[in-house]
C-alpha positions in Angstrom: 18.5 5.9 49.0 16.3 4.2 46.5 17.6 1.8 44.0 18.3 2.9 40.4 15.8 2.0 37.7 16.5 -1.4 36.2 15.8 -2.7 32.7 12.4 -4.4 32.4 12.1 -5.0 28.6 14.6 -4.7 25.8 13.5 -4.8 22.2 16.7 -5.6 20.2 18.4 -2.6 21.9 16.3 -0.2 20.0 13.6 0.1 22.6 14.1 -0.3 26.4 11.6 0.0 29.2 12.8 0.7 32.7 11.2 -0.1 36.1 10.4 3.5 36.7 8.4 3.7 33.5 11.0 5.6 31.5 11.6 4.6 27.9 14.7 4.7 25.7 14.4 4.8 22.0 17.3 4.6 19.6 17.6 7.1 16.8 20.1 5.0 14.9 18.0 2.2 13.4 19.7 0.9 10.2 17.2 -0.1 7.5 17.7 -2.9 5.1 15.6 -1.1 2.5 16.3 2.3 1.0 13.7 4.6 -0.5 12.8 3.8 -4.0 12.3 6.7 -6.4 9.0 6.3 -8.3 8.3 9.4 -10.3 4.8 8.3 -11.1 3.7 9.2 -7.5 4.0 12.5 -5.6 3.7 12.7 -1.8 3.5 15.2 1.0 2.9 15.2 4.8 0.0 16.6 6.7 -0.6 17.2 10.4 -3.9 15.4 11.2 -3.9 15.6 15.0 -2.3 18.6 16.8 -3.1 17.1 20.2 -0.5 14.4 19.8 1.5 15.9 16.9 0.5 13.1 14.6 1.2 13.3 10.9 0.1 11.3 7.8 1.6 11.1 4.4 -0.5 11.5 1.3 0.5 9.7 -2.0 -1.1 10.6 -5.3 -0.5 9.1 -8.8 0.7 11.8 -11.1 -0.8 10.4 -14.2 -3.9 8.3 -13.5 -4.5 5.2 -15.6 -8.2 5.9 -15.2 -9.4 6.7 -18.8 -12.9 7.3 -17.6 -11.8 10.3 -15.6 -13.5 8.9 -12.5 -12.4 10.1 -9.1 -9.7 8.0 -7.5 -10.4 5.6 -4.7 -8.7 6.0 -1.3 -6.5 3.4 0.4 -5.6 4.0 4.0 -2.5 2.1 5.0 -1.8 1.3 8.6 1.8 0.3 9.2 3.1 -2.6 11.4 5.7 -2.8 14.1 4.1 -4.6 17.0 2.5 -1.3 18.1 5.9 -0.3 19.3 7.8 0.7 16.1 7.1 2.2 12.7 6.5 5.4 11.0 5.3 6.7 7.6 8.8 7.9 7.1 10.5 4.5 7.3 11.8 3.4 3.9 10.0 0.1 3.7 6.6 1.7 4.7 7.2 4.6 2.3 8.0 2.2 -0.6 5.0 0.1 0.2 2.7 3.2 0.0 4.3 4.3 -3.2 3.6 0.9 -4.7 0.0 0.9 -3.5 -0.6 4.3 -5.0 0.9 3.5 -8.4 -0.3 -0.1 -8.6 -3.9 0.5 -7.5 -4.2 4.0 -9.1 -5.4 5.3 -5.8 -4.7 8.1 -3.3 -3.0 6.5 -0.3 -3.3 7.9 3.2 -0.6 6.7 5.6 -1.1 7.9 9.1 1.3 7.5 12.0 -0.1 6.5 15.4 1.1 6.8 19.0 3.5 3.9 19.9 3.8 1.8 22.9 4.9 1.5 25.7 4.7 5.3 26.0 1.2 5.1 24.7 -0.4 1.7 25.3 -3.4 0.4 23.5 -6.1 1.5 22.6 -4.1 4.7 21.7 -3.1 3.3 18.3 -6.7 2.4 17.5 -8.0 5.8 18.6 -5.5 7.5 16.4 -6.5 5.4 13.4 -10.1 6.5 14.0 -9.0 10.1 14.1 -7.2 9.6 10.8 -10.5 8.5 9.3 -12.2 11.5 10.9 -9.5 13.7 9.2 -10.4 12.2 5.9 -14.1 12.8 6.7 -13.3 16.5 7.4 -11.6 16.8 4.0 -14.6 15.4 2.3 -17.0 17.7 4.2 -14.8 20.7 3.5 -14.7 20.0 -0.2 -18.5 19.3 -0.2 -19.1 22.7 1.3 -17.6 24.6 -1.5 -14.0 24.5 -0.3 -14.7 25.9 3.2 -12.1 24.9 5.8 -14.8 23.4 8.0 -12.7 23.9 11.1 -14.3 21.8 13.8 -12.0 22.9 16.6 -10.1 19.7 16.6 -6.8 21.4 15.8 -6.2 19.4 12.7 -4.6 20.5 9.5 -6.7 20.5 6.3 -3.6 20.7 4.0 -5.0 17.8 2.0 -7.9 19.7 0.5 -6.2 20.6 -2.8 -4.9 17.0 -3.3 -8.2 15.4 -2.6 -10.4 17.2 -5.1 -10.4 14.2 -7.4 -10.9 11.6 -4.6 -14.0 9.5 -4.3 -14.7 9.4 -0.6 -17.4 6.8 -1.2 -14.7 4.3 -2.2 -12.3 3.8 0.7 -10.4 0.6 1.6 -8.3 0.1 4.8 -5.1 -1.9 4.4 -3.3 -2.9 7.6 0.0 -4.7 8.0 0.7 -6.8 11.1 -0.2 -4.6 14.1 -1.9 -2.3 11.4 -3.9 -5.3 10.4 -5.1 -5.7 14.0 -6.1 -2.1 14.0 -7.9 -2.7 10.7 -10.0 -5.4 12.4 -10.7 -3.0 15.3 -11.9 -0.4 12.8 -14.1 -3.0 11.0 -15.8 -3.8 14.4 -15.9 -0.1 15.4 -17.6 1.2 12.2 -19.6 -1.9 11.2 -21.0 -2.3 7.7 -22.7 0.6 6.0 -22.1 3.0 8.9 -23.1 6.6 8.2 -21.0 7.9 11.1 -18.1 9.0 8.8 -20.1 10.3 5.8 -19.1 11.2 3.2 -16.4 8.6 3.8 -17.6 5.1 3.1 -15.2 2.2 3.9 -15.9 -0.6 1.6 -13.5 -3.3 2.8 -10.5 -4.2 4.8 -7.3 -5.9 3.8 -5.4 -7.5 6.7 -1.8 -8.4 5.9 -0.8 -11.1 8.5 -2.7 -9.3 11.3 -1.0 -9.3 14.7 -3.4 -11.2 16.9 -2.6 -12.9 20.1 -4.0 -15.3 22.7 -2.9 -17.1 25.8 -3.2 -20.5 24.2 -0.3 -21.1 21.7 -0.9 -22.1 18.1 1.1 -24.6 16.2 2.8 -22.0 14.0 3.8 -19.9 17.0 5.5 -22.9 18.5 7.3 -23.7 15.3 10.7 -22.4 14.2 11.2 -18.7 14.5 11.5 -16.5 11.4 14.8 -14.7 10.6 13.3 -11.3 11.8 10.6 -12.5 14.2 10.4 -14.8 17.2 7.7 -15.8 19.6 9.8 -14.1 22.4 9.6 -10.8 20.4 5.9 -11.2 19.8 5.3 -11.7 23.5 7.4 -8.7 24.3 5.4 -6.6 21.9 2.2 -7.6 23.8 3.7 -6.9 27.2 4.8 -3.4 26.0 1.6 -2.5 24.2 -1.3 -4.0 26.2 -3.0 -2.0 29.0 -1.0 -2.8 32.2 -2.2 -6.0 33.8 -4.0 -7.4 30.8 -3.3 -10.7 29.1 -3.0 -11.7 25.4 -6.7 -12.7 25.6 -7.7 -9.0 25.9 -10.1 -8.0 23.0 -7.4 -5.7 21.6 -5.2 -8.8 21.1 -7.6 -11.7 20.7 -10.7 -11.2 18.5 -12.2 -14.3 20.0 -11.1 -13.9 23.6 -13.5 -14.3 26.5 -14.1 -10.6 26.7 -14.2 -9.9 23.0 -17.4 -8.7 21.3 -19.7 -11.2 19.6 -18.7 -10.9 16.0 -21.5 -13.1 14.9 -24.0 -10.4 15.8 -22.1 -7.7 13.9 -22.4 -6.6 10.3 -18.9 -6.4 8.9 -17.6 -5.1 5.5 -15.7 -7.5 3.3 -12.4 -8.6 4.7 -9.3 -10.0 2.8 -6.6 -11.8 4.9 -3.2 -12.4 3.3 -0.5 -14.3 5.1 2.8 -16.0 4.4 3.0 -19.8 4.8 6.1 -19.6 7.0 4.7 -17.0 9.4 4.5 -17.4 13.1 1.2 -15.5 12.9 -0.2 -17.8 10.2 -2.4 -20.0 12.3 -4.0 -17.1 14.1 -4.8 -15.5 10.7 -6.2 -18.7 9.3 -8.3 -19.3 12.5 -9.6 -15.7 12.4 -10.7 -16.1 8.7 -12.2 -19.6 9.3 -14.3 -18.5 12.3 -15.6 -15.4 10.6 -16.5 -17.5 7.5 -18.5 -19.9 9.7 -20.3 -16.8 11.2 -21.4 -16.0 7.7 -19.1 -13.0 7.1 -17.7 -12.0 3.7 -14.0 -12.9 4.3 -11.3 -14.4 2.0 -8.1 -16.0 3.2 -5.0 -16.2 1.0 -1.7 -17.9 1.9 1.5 -17.4 0.0 3.5 -20.6 0.3 7.0 -20.2 1.8 6.7 -16.5 2.6 7.6 -14.9 5.8 6.3 -11.9 7.8 6.3 -8.6 5.9 7.1 -10.2 2.5 4.9 -7.6 0.8 5.7 -4.5 2.8 9.5 -5.2 2.9 9.8 -5.8 -0.8 6.9 -4.0 -2.4 8.4 -4.1 -6.0 8.9 -7.9 -6.1 7.0 -10.4 -8.3 5.1 -11.5 -5.2 4.2 -7.9 -4.5 2.9 -7.5 -8.1 0.7 -10.6 -7.5 -0.7 -9.0 -4.3 -1.4 -5.7 -6.2 -3.5 -7.7 -8.7 -5.3 -9.4 -5.8 -6.0 -6.1 -4.2 -7.3 -4.7 -7.5 -9.8 -7.5 -7.8 -10.8 -7.1 -4.1 -11.4 -3.4 -4.5 -13.3 -3.9 -7.8 -15.6 -6.4 -6.0 -16.2 -4.1 -3.0 -16.8 -1.0 -5.1 -19.4 -2.7 -7.4 
């Protein structure tokens, strides 16, 4: 008789990987945050990819602050969770998107993506690309006099009525942690001024403490752990999410790894990196911004002293969050001009 499957990886008891490839996920995660009621924003869910049963959540300000009656910009928010956790339905992610919609006077599109280890990278990146394609289909559908424009992809166009007053020419991608990593991958994938997603035009990327990795440790990684995050957990996320047999220097983890694309030769849209001063990921974020700056890219790096990982997304109605909202407003104003 063969031996029974044994435990290979254990993420805080909520996610377990066994030697036979089977995965256990707990349905009893207790959240520190509860959903905040913000009556200034309405939201609904849409199926954007039937193949993988992937949904996104649309958020729309009820009473726009835009006195010029211009169409609203779009913010696509990509959640964090080490590629292994997270959903548009989680309270902290939901609250964050509500705050972005009301604070930026924008329509927010928050897609889910397939999680590891059941679906290892690049699945999450592919799903984010598909979410942008969904937005493109909505724009094309509206452009063609409200036709459904069914391209056979099996996606739901339920967003049409909500997107009639959206400016598809003014789109910004905001990614948190692993979502920030995905944001970088999209920036490389689409390049600057790409016509591939017309009428959608992505104008810039905001990376909130992007989850990058590498085989060589950084000083902040070797420093004291955060209350909710440790180097051991970061390494576990990489082992669970990377293609089997790959290291943390894989291009999906390390933007400047040996096999990564030459970013100096690429045209990239403006990038804003925001990180907390006490984050384990701080040095990687700073190095990423510094290297791109030296390559002549339009990138800005901002560090919030004393703050830890997720300080914006976990408390999106705090004073610090309000400061970030103002920073994002200025960034969007600059990229849209």
